[in-house]
Structure formats: structure tokens, C-alpha cells
N, C-alpha and C positions, 0 to 999 in steps of 0.2 A: 529652540532649534526648528527649522522648517521641516514641513513633512517631507518623508523620504521619497515620495512618489513624484516630486518635482523634477523634471528632466534638467539636468545640468551637463555641460561640457566637461569632458575628462581632461583634467589639467596634466600636462607632460612637460618635462624640463626641456627648454630649448638649449641650443648650442652655448649660450652664455650663462645657463644655470638658473635662469628665471622660469616661472611657470607660465606656460602658454597653452591655450585650448587647442586640442587635436582637431583639425578640421574635420567636420563630418561625423565625429564621434561623440556619443552622448552617453551618459550613465543615468539610468532611471531605476529606482528601487521601490518596490511596493511590499508592505507588510501583508503576507497571504496566510500563512499557517500559524495558528495560535499555539500556545504551549501544550495544551492537552492533546492536540492533534499529533504534534511532534514527538510527545513522550509516548503516546500510544503507538506510533509508528515504529519506533526502535524497540519498544518492549515486545510488540507484535512480532518483529522480525526476529528477536531472540527466541520467543516462543516457538515460532515455526520452525527454526533451526533445531531447537531441542526436541520438538516433537517429530520431526522427519527422521533424525538420527535414532531416537529410541524406538519410533514406530517401525522403522526399517529392521531394527534388531528384534523387536517383538514378532514380526512376520517372518524373519529369517534368523532364528536363534543361533548364538554362538555354539561351537562344539561343546560337547558335555565336559563339565569340569571334573577333574580327577578328585578321588577322595570321597568321603561321606557327604551326602547332600546337606546334613546339619552343619557342616564347616563352612559353607558359603551361602550367599543369598544373591548371587549376581542378577539372575532374571528379575528377582523381586525388587531390587533396587532400580533396575532398568525401568520396570513397570511403574514403580512409585514416581521416578523422575517424569515419566510420560504423563501420568495422571496429574501431577502437580502443575506441569507445564500447560495441560489442557484446561484446568481450572483458570489459570492466569489468562489464557487465550480467550475463554468464553467470557470471564468478567471484564476483561478489556474491550471486548466487542460490544458488550452492553453499554459500557461507559462510552465507547466511540459513537454508538447509536444516540445516546443521550446528548452528546456534544453535537451531533448533526442539528439538533433542535436549538441547542443553547449557544452554539458558536456562530461565527460569521457565515456568509452564504458559500465560502469556499469549503467549509466543514461539511456542507450537505451535498457536496458534488459526488461524493462516493456512493451514496444511496440513490441518486437521481439517474434515470435513464430516459432521456428525451426521444422516445421511439417515434413520435409523430413529426418531429422537427425535421423537415427535409433539408433545410439549410445546414443543420447539424451533421447529417449523413453525408452531405457533400464535403464538408470540412474533414470528416473521418477519412474519406476516400483520399482527399488531398494529403493527409498525414500519412496514410498508408503509402502513398506514392513516394513521399519523402523518405520513409524508412527503408523502402525498396530502392533507393537512389534512382528514382524516375523523375523526381522534381528537383529543380535547381535550388529552391529555397523554401523553408518551412514559414508558417504563420507563427506569430509569438502569441503566447497565452499566459495570463497571470495565474490562472488555476491549472487544472489538468487539460491537456489538449483532448479533442474528441475520441482519439484512438486510445489514449491512456485512460480516459473515463470509461470507455466501453469495456476494456479489459479489467480495470479496477472494480467495476459493478459486478461482472459475471464471476470473476475469480476470487475477490476478496469479499464483497458484500454477500453475493449468493452463495459462493464457494464456502465461506466461513460458517454460514448457517447450516449448510449441508454437513460439513465436517463436525460441527458441534452436536447436531441432532444424531447422526450416525454414531458418533463417539460415545456419547452419553447412553445411547441404546446398548452399546456393547458393554459399557461400564455397568449398566444395570443387571446384567447377568451375574456379576460377581457381587454387587450390592445386595441382590436377593429381591424376591417377590415382595411387594408392599413398600419397598424404598421409594423415596421421591423420584429417584432416576427412573425406576420401574414405572411409576405412575405416570410420569411426563413423557418418557421416551420408549416404554415397553412395546407400544404398538408399532415401532419401526421394523422390528425383526419379523414378525408375521407379514408385514406389507412387502418386505423385499423376498420373502420366502422362508428363509432360515438364517441362523447366525453366520454361517460362512459366507453366504452372499452379502451381508451387511460388512463383513471384514474385507471381502474383495472390493466393493465399492468405496469403503473408507480408504483403502490402500490406494486405489486408483485416483481418488481425490487428493491424496498427498502428493502423487507424481504430477497432477495437473498444477497444483500450487507451486512445486518446485519448478516446473517448467516456466510459469509466470515469473518466479523470482529471478531465474537466469536471463530471461529476456528483459525484465524490469531493470536490473543492474546494468546490462549492456546499453539499454536505451538511455539511462541516466548519464552514464559516462560519455556516451556519443553525443547526446544533446548539450551536455556541458561544453563540449569542444566544438561542435559544429554549428549550434544554433545561435550562439551568441547570447545565451541567457543562462542564469545559474539554475541548477537543478539539485545537486547533491548538497551544496551548502545551504539551499533554501530550506531543506528539512531539518537543518541544525539551527539556523538563525531565525527562520520564519520568513526572511525576506527574499522576494524574487528580484534579481538584478538584471536589467537589459542593458546591452552595450551598444545599442543603436537607438535612433529616435523614433523608430516606427512605433505606431500605437498598437498595443496587443489586440489580437482579434476578438477576444472575449470582453474587450472594454470599448470597443468602437461605437457601440450603441448604448452603452450604459451610462446612466445620468451621474454626474460628478459626485452627488451626495451619496451614492451607493458604493463609491470606490472605498476600498479598505485602506486607511492611511495610518501610518505608524509614526508618531512624533517622539523625538528624544527627550 
């Protein structure tokens, strides 16, 4: 089977029932996200959901349960689920960091921030104008567009490190002095001042990630509809599909040998 990134016209039935190329319309598909990236994405999304719900309940406990305390263990179960999801979140992040080195160049984009690239900043502004309905047409990208890369780096890459460090610092209080959590993360609490300060910043980090998730879901659905390229299905199949013949902006100056191809 030919590589999927070869541009081909979309065949549509004509009035007589035979297949005819639709004028001016092309279908181009490129294999972008490898299996480990896609698996991490959905597991991470589930972990964030569980952590957010249980974290909110830990910060805002439910009304007191009736009867003897020994008859129920509700907050204990909520805390256990929170801690279990936190370990999955942390281990998944370490695995994702490893795959940034082992995977293709799209896998590294989450951890890259081209601060000194003026061209990248210009395209970020263009993307911001597109999302604000100030530009008539967006550029197409095989990987993340610059605005998405900016948000993913600061909220997911940097934000995840912040939540893991502050979360394990709080966990070290229960694990006790001398535990590995205390030895690795115990310094965080005096750095912030006191335990309650770490709780507050950890809680604010949760809301920052939730705000990103809401914008991320909106942008993914919006781009699927308006930009004529696949977004949501790409994180399921790994293949980015373009519905026009325009060359993606992040491949205009890329050597053909570096393009990620997927053969069936």
C-alpha cells in the first residue's frame, strides 16, 4: 500500500454512479502520533478527571456522614482514589518524557519551547487571531500549531511537574519523615512557607489545568469543523488528515526524509 501522506483527490460519485475526482479537493493523511503518545493522552485525560473530582472533594469535604465513624470510610476512599490516580499520572508523565526521546519528532513537541524563534512567535500570533475570529483562514500543521504548543508546554509539561512536586510534598506529610516522598519532596513545604500554602497552590494548579482542558476540547472540536483537518480522530488513529491540497506550515521547509510516513 502506498504511503498515506501522498496527496490524492477525493473520489465522489457522479450523477451516473461512477467515481469522479472532486475538483479542487484533495485528501492527504500523515501518520503523526505513535501508539504510546495516544495511550498516554487518554490515560492522562482520565487521570486528570479523577484527580480533579477527588481533589475538589478533598478540599471541599462532603457533609458529615450519619452514624458512627467506624461504619463508613467515605473520605478515606476518596483520598485513596486520588492517590492512586496521582501515581498513574506521575508514572505516565515519566513514560511520556521517555517517549519524547524514543519516539518521532512530533513526540518531542510537548517538551519544546522555541523561545528565540521569531518566526514561531509570528505564527503563534496568527493562530491567536484565527481563534479570535480575526483571521479568515488558519495555517495547517502536521503536529501542534504554535498556540497549542505554547499552551501544552506551560500547562501540561510545566504544569504536570508542578502538580507532581506539590502533590507528593503534601503526600509526604502522611507518609512520614524519612519516607522517600519526604526525602525527595519534603523541601517543598518550607519553600512555600507552610502546608496550607502548598495546598492552596496545588488547588489553583488544578483549576488552571481544568481551564486548559475546557479550552482544549473546544479548540479540538472547532478545528475539526472549521480548519479542514482532523483533530479528535488523530488522537485515536494517529493519522492527521487534510482535506485540501495546501502544504502544512510545519512541513514547508522540512526535508522529505524527515516526514513521518505510515505504510499499511
